[in-house]
C-alpha positions as CSV (number, residue, x, y, z in Angstrom):
1,X,10.5,16.5,-60.9
2,X,9.6,19.6,-59.0
3,X,10.1,20.2,-55.4
4,X,6.0,19.9,-54.8
5,X,6.2,16.5,-56.7
6,X,9.4,15.2,-54.1
7,X,7.5,16.5,-51.6
8,X,4.8,15.4,-51.7
9,X,6.2,11.8,-52.5
10,X,8.3,11.7,-49.3
11,X,4.9,12.7,-47.7
12,X,2.9,10.1,-48.9
13,X,0.6,11.6,-50.6
14,X,-1.9,10.1,-53.0
15,X,-1.8,12.4,-55.6
16,X,1.7,10.9,-56.5
17,X,1.8,7.7,-58.2
18,X,3.4,4.1,-56.6
19,X,6.2,3.8,-59.6
20,X,7.2,7.5,-59.0
21,X,7.1,7.5,-55.4
22,X,9.0,4.1,-55.4
23,X,11.7,6.2,-57.7
24,X,11.9,9.3,-55.1
25,X,12.2,7.1,-52.3
26,X,14.8,5.2,-53.6
27,X,17.0,8.4,-54.8
28,X,16.1,9.9,-50.9
29,X,17.5,6.3,-49.5
30,X,20.7,6.8,-51.9
31,X,21.2,10.3,-51.1
32,X,20.5,9.5,-47.5
33,X,18.0,12.1,-47.4
34,X,16.4,13.5,-44.4
35,X,13.7,16.0,-43.9
36,X,13.9,19.4,-42.8
37,X,11.1,19.8,-40.5
38,X,11.9,22.9,-38.9
39,X,11.4,24.2,-42.1
40,X,8.7,22.5,-43.3
41,X,7.1,24.3,-40.2
42,X,8.1,27.3,-41.5
43,X,6.0,26.8,-44.9
44,X,2.8,24.7,-43.4
45,X,2.9,26.5,-40.2
46,X,3.1,22.9,-38.2
47,X,5.4,21.6,-35.9
48,X,4.5,17.5,-36.8
49,X,4.9,17.2,-33.2
50,X,1.9,15.8,-30.7
51,X,2.3,16.1,-26.9
52,X,1.3,13.6,-24.5
53,X,1.2,14.2,-21.1
54,X,0.8,10.9,-18.6
55,X,1.3,10.4,-15.0
56,X,3.8,8.2,-15.4
57,X,4.9,5.2,-17.1
58,X,5.8,2.9,-14.6
59,X,2.3,1.4,-15.1
60,X,2.1,-0.6,-17.7
61,X,-1.3,1.2,-18.7
62,X,-0.3,4.8,-19.9
63,X,3.1,3.0,-21.5
64,X,0.7,0.5,-23.7
65,X,-1.3,4.1,-24.8
66,X,1.8,5.6,-25.4
67,X,3.1,3.3,-27.7
68,X,0.0,2.7,-29.7
69,X,-0.8,6.7,-30.3
70,X,2.8,6.9,-31.3
71,X,2.4,4.1,-33.2
72,X,-1.0,5.4,-35.2
73,X,0.5,8.8,-35.3
74,X,4.1,7.9,-36.9
75,X,1.9,6.7,-40.5
76,X,0.8,10.4,-40.9
77,X,4.6,11.5,-40.0
78,X,3.7,13.2,-36.5
79,X,6.1,12.2,-33.9
80,X,5.0,11.9,-30.0
81,X,6.7,14.2,-27.4
82,X,5.4,12.5,-23.7
83,X,5.9,14.6,-20.7
84,X,5.0,13.0,-16.8
85,X,3.1,14.7,-14.5
86,X,3.3,12.8,-11.3
87,X,0.4,13.5,-9.3
88,X,1.8,17.0,-8.6
89,X,-0.2,20.2,-10.2
90,X,2.8,22.5,-10.2
91,X,4.7,19.8,-12.1
92,X,1.3,19.5,-14.6
93,X,1.3,23.4,-15.1
94,X,5.0,23.2,-15.5
95,X,5.0,20.5,-18.1
96,X,2.0,21.6,-20.0
97,X,3.7,25.1,-20.6
98,X,7.0,23.4,-21.6
99,X,5.0,21.7,-24.5
100,X,3.1,24.7,-25.4
101,X,6.0,26.4,-25.8
102,X,7.3,24.0,-28.3
103,X,4.1,25.0,-30.9
104,X,2.5,21.5,-30.7
105,X,-0.4,20.7,-32.9
106,X,-2.4,18.9,-30.9
107,X,-1.8,17.4,-27.3
108,X,-3.3,14.6,-25.6
109,X,-4.0,14.2,-21.5
110,X,-3.9,10.7,-20.0
111,X,-5.9,10.5,-16.7
112,X,-3.8,12.8,-15.2
113,X,-7.0,15.0,-13.1
114,X,-6.0,18.2,-15.2
115,X,-7.5,21.0,-13.3
116,X,-9.3,23.0,-16.0
117,X,-8.3,26.5,-15.3
118,X,-4.9,24.6,-16.8
119,X,-6.7,24.8,-19.6
120,X,-7.9,28.5,-20.1
121,X,-4.6,30.1,-21.8
122,X,-4.4,31.5,-24.7
123,X,-1.6,28.6,-25.8
124,X,-3.5,25.7,-25.4
125,X,-6.7,27.1,-26.7
126,X,-5.3,27.3,-30.0
127,X,-4.3,23.7,-29.5
128,X,-5.9,21.1,-31.1
129,X,-6.8,18.8,-27.8
130,X,-7.9,15.1,-27.8
131,X,-8.5,14.1,-23.9
132,X,-8.3,9.9,-23.1
133,X,-9.8,8.3,-19.6
134,X,-10.8,12.1,-18.7
135,X,-13.7,14.9,-19.4
136,X,-12.9,18.5,-18.4
137,X,-16.7,20.3,-18.7
138,X,-16.2,24.0,-19.8
139,X,-13.4,23.3,-22.7
140,X,-12.8,22.6,-26.0
141,X,-11.5,19.5,-26.1
142,X,-12.0,15.9,-27.7
143,X,-12.8,13.1,-25.3
144,X,-11.8,9.5,-25.8
145,X,-12.6,6.7,-22.8
146,X,-13.7,3.8,-21.1
147,X,-16.9,3.9,-19.0
148,X,-15.1,3.8,-15.9
149,X,-18.9,3.7,-13.8
150,X,-19.6,0.2,-16.1
151,X,-16.4,-1.0,-15.2
152,X,-16.8,-0.7,-11.4
153,X,-20.7,-2.3,-12.3
154,X,-19.5,-5.0,-14.4
155,X,-16.6,-6.3,-12.1
156,X,-19.0,-6.3,-9.3
157,X,-21.5,-8.2,-10.9
158,X,-19.3,-10.9,-12.0
159,X,-18.2,-11.7,-8.4
160,X,-22.2,-11.3,-7.7
161,X,-22.9,-14.1,-10.5
162,X,-19.7,-16.5,-9.0
163,X,-21.7,-16.1,-5.7
164,X,-19.8,-13.5,-3.7
165,X,-22.5,-11.8,-1.0
166,X,-19.7,-9.7,0.7
167,X,-17.3,-7.6,-1.9
168,X,-14.9,-5.3,-0.8
169,X,-13.2,-2.8,-3.0
170,X,-9.4,-1.6,-3.2
171,X,-9.3,2.2,-5.0
172,X,-8.1,5.3,-5.5
173,X,-9.2,8.4,-3.7
174,X,-7.6,10.6,-5.7
175,X,-8.6,10.5,-8.9
176,X,-11.8,10.8,-10.7
177,X,-11.4,7.5,-12.6
178,X,-11.1,5.8,-9.2
179,X,-14.2,7.5,-7.8
180,X,-15.9,7.1,-11.1
181,X,-15.5,3.1,-10.3
182,X,-16.1,3.1,-6.9
183,X,-19.6,4.3,-8.0
184,X,-20.4,1.8,-10.1
185,X,-19.7,-1.0,-7.6
186,X,-21.8,1.0,-5.2
187,X,-24.2,1.0,-7.9
188,X,-23.9,-3.2,-8.7
189,X,-24.4,-3.7,-4.8
190,X,-27.5,-1.5,-4.2
191,X,-28.9,-3.2,-7.6
192,X,-28.4,-6.2,-6.2
193,X,-29.7,-5.9,-2.8
194,X,-26.3,-6.3,-1.4
195,X,-25.3,-4.3,1.3
196,X,-22.3,-1.4,1.4
197,X,-20.4,-1.9,3.8
198,X,-17.7,1.2,4.5
199,X,-15.7,-1.4,6.5
200,X,-15.0,-3.2,3.0
201,X,-13.7,-0.5,1.0
202,X,-10.1,0.9,1.0
203,X,-9.0,4.0,-0.1
204,X,-5.3,3.8,-1.4
205,X,-4.0,7.7,-1.7
206,X,-2.5,7.0,-5.5
207,X,-1.6,4.9,-7.7
208,X,1.9,4.7,-8.3
209,X,4.9,2.6,-8.6
210,X,4.1,0.7,-5.1
211,X,0.4,-0.2,-6.2
212,X,1.2,-3.9,-5.4
213,X,2.6,-3.1,-1.9
214,X,-0.7,-0.9,-1.3
215,X,-2.7,-3.5,-2.9
216,X,-0.9,-6.1,-0.3
217,X,-1.7,-3.6,2.8
218,X,-5.0,-2.6,1.6
219,X,-5.5,-6.8,1.4
220,X,-4.3,-6.9,5.1
221,X,-6.6,-4.5,6.5
222,X,-9.9,-6.1,4.5
223,X,-9.0,-9.2,6.0
224,X,-8.4,-8.0,9.9
225,X,-12.1,-7.1,10.0
226,X,-14.2,-9.6,11.6
227,X,-16.7,-9.5,8.3
228,X,-13.9,-11.0,6.0
229,X,-14.5,-10.3,2.4
230,X,-15.4,-13.3,0.0
231,X,-14.8,-11.3,-3.2
232,X,-12.7,-7.8,-3.9
233,X,-12.9,-5.5,-6.8
234,X,-9.7,-3.9,-6.8
235,X,-9.0,-0.7,-9.3
236,X,-6.3,-1.8,-11.6
237,X,-4.4,-4.8,-11.5
238,X,-1.3,-4.3,-10.0
239,X,-3.4,-3.3,-6.7
240,X,-5.3,-6.4,-7.6
241,X,-1.7,-8.6,-7.8
242,X,-0.8,-7.7,-4.6
243,X,-3.8,-8.6,-2.7
244,X,-3.6,-11.8,-4.5
245,X,-0.1,-11.9,-2.8
246,X,-1.4,-11.1,0.6
247,X,-4.3,-13.8,0.3
248,X,-1.8,-16.4,-1.1
249,X,0.6,-15.6,2.1
250,X,-1.6,-16.6,4.4
251,X,-2.9,-20.0,3.0
252,X,-6.4,-18.6,1.7
253,X,-7.2,-20.1,-1.5
254,X,-8.2,-18.1,-4.6
255,X,-11.4,-17.9,-5.7
256,X,-12.7,-20.8,-3.5
257,X,-12.4,-18.1,-0.3
258,X,-11.8,-14.7,-2.0
259,X,-12.1,-14.2,-5.4
260,X,-10.8,-11.1,-7.0
261,X,-10.7,-9.1,-10.2
262,X,-8.4,-6.3,-10.9
263,X,-9.1,-3.6,-13.9
264,X,-6.7,-3.0,-17.6
265,X,-6.1,-6.5,-18.3
266,X,-2.8,-6.4,-18.7
267,X,-0.5,-8.5,-21.0
268,X,0.6,-10.9,-18.0
269,X,-2.6,-11.5,-16.1
270,X,-2.8,-14.7,-17.4
271,X,0.9,-15.7,-16.3
272,X,0.4,-15.4,-13.0
273,X,0.0,-17.9,-10.0
274,X,-3.5,-17.7,-10.2
275,X,-4.7,-15.9,-13.8
276,X,-6.4,-12.6,-12.8
277,X,-9.8,-11.9,-14.1
278,X,-9.8,-8.6,-15.3
279,X,-11.8,-5.6,-17.1
280,X,-10.2,-5.2,-20.3
281,X,-10.4,-1.5,-20.7
282,X,-9.7,-1.6,-24.7
283,X,-6.3,-0.1,-24.4
284,X,-5.6,0.0,-28.8
285,X,-9.1,0.7,-29.6
286,X,-8.9,3.8,-26.9
287,X,-5.1,5.1,-28.1
288,X,-6.4,4.3,-31.9
289,X,-9.6,6.8,-31.4
290,X,-7.7,9.6,-30.1
291,X,-4.8,9.1,-33.0
292,X,-7.8,9.0,-35.4
293,X,-9.5,12.1,-34.1
294,X,-6.7,14.4,-33.5
295,X,-5.2,13.4,-37.6
296,X,-8.9,14.6,-38.8
297,X,-8.9,17.7,-36.7
298,X,-5.4,18.4,-38.0
299,X,-6.7,17.8,-41.4
300,X,-9.8,19.8,-40.7
301,X,-11.6,16.8,-40.7
302,X,-13.7,17.3,-37.6
303,X,-14.9,20.8,-36.6
304,X,-13.6,22.0,-33.2
305,X,-16.5,21.7,-31.3
306,X,-15.8,18.7,-28.5
307,X,-16.5,15.1,-29.5
308,X,-16.6,12.7,-26.8
309,X,-16.5,8.9,-27.6
310,X,-17.1,6.1,-24.9
311,X,-15.9,2.8,-25.3
312,X,-17.2,-0.3,-23.1
313,X,-15.5,-2.4,-21.0
314,X,-15.2,-5.8,-21.8
315,X,-15.1,-8.6,-19.1
316,X,-11.8,-11.1,-19.3
317,X,-12.5,-14.1,-17.1
318,X,-9.7,-16.2,-15.4
319,X,-9.1,-18.3,-12.6
320,X,-9.3,-15.4,-10.0
321,X,-13.0,-15.7,-9.6
322,X,-13.8,-18.9,-11.5
323,X,-15.3,-20.7,-8.7
324,X,-15.8,-24.2,-9.2
325,X,-19.7,-24.9,-8.2
326,X,-20.4,-21.9,-10.9
327,X,-17.8,-22.7,-13.8
328,X,-16.3,-20.9,-16.3
329,X,-18.0,-18.5,-18.7
330,X,-14.8,-17.1,-20.5
331,X,-14.7,-13.7,-22.0
332,X,-18.1,-11.8,-21.9
């Protein structure tokens, strides 16, 4: 067989028939053959590497996004390199410099609040970019995200439907996503004719490994006010879990005294002492769409002109908001 035929079979190319592909793959296994990606890159001009920059893998959102994107890319022969930037802009720049030095075929940014100027460098402008959960105006990059304003609004509207009238918000002040969800919360209150009370807003400095502790501390602050909230919208589920612990610690009932909703719909939300209502960010769909766009760009199937895909969040209702007098409504 020719080198070209063998190469196409190893890359699962449709021009090679299934019988011949099986024979080639069987022989490759006998020889314990492994492709030389460095050599392949010299011929094709590609590294078959996709970079992903995330704030942290401690938060389940980032870990699930990375896993789903990696699974989707593997099927097309690409490997994912994960780089963590924390919340430090200097670290972000270093990580991007190191990734660009690897001559990546594509770069995916996940909720890093990256400064636009970091992208105006020749190395990154030559890379096919896909941004998940963030828009950076003025750069040639694709965007795949959930409508975060709708997420904040949907969570707040649900608490209003459940009979809450003094609804507080525990949010993240340092991220674009956090500010956008806060706007959704504010808009839902105004639309319903309810008061927007600054005393009912707690802004944490950053979302990190201590989110549960920050959520508990924020809830303590809200409980100290004369006008105690009867509902709380949290920026994410770890913050909501911390708030839940504090509410239960002082023998208040969830949701009868205080209804609670998070954002993220983490896999363990229904296993908590009080199963947590949450906004589903549709992580698998986000990841699959990001990978799909990246692969289409690399195959020449999508123009380099930026394309924005916005997914609508879904409300998942559990016990933390199901007040007896209102009743359960399930997933909406």
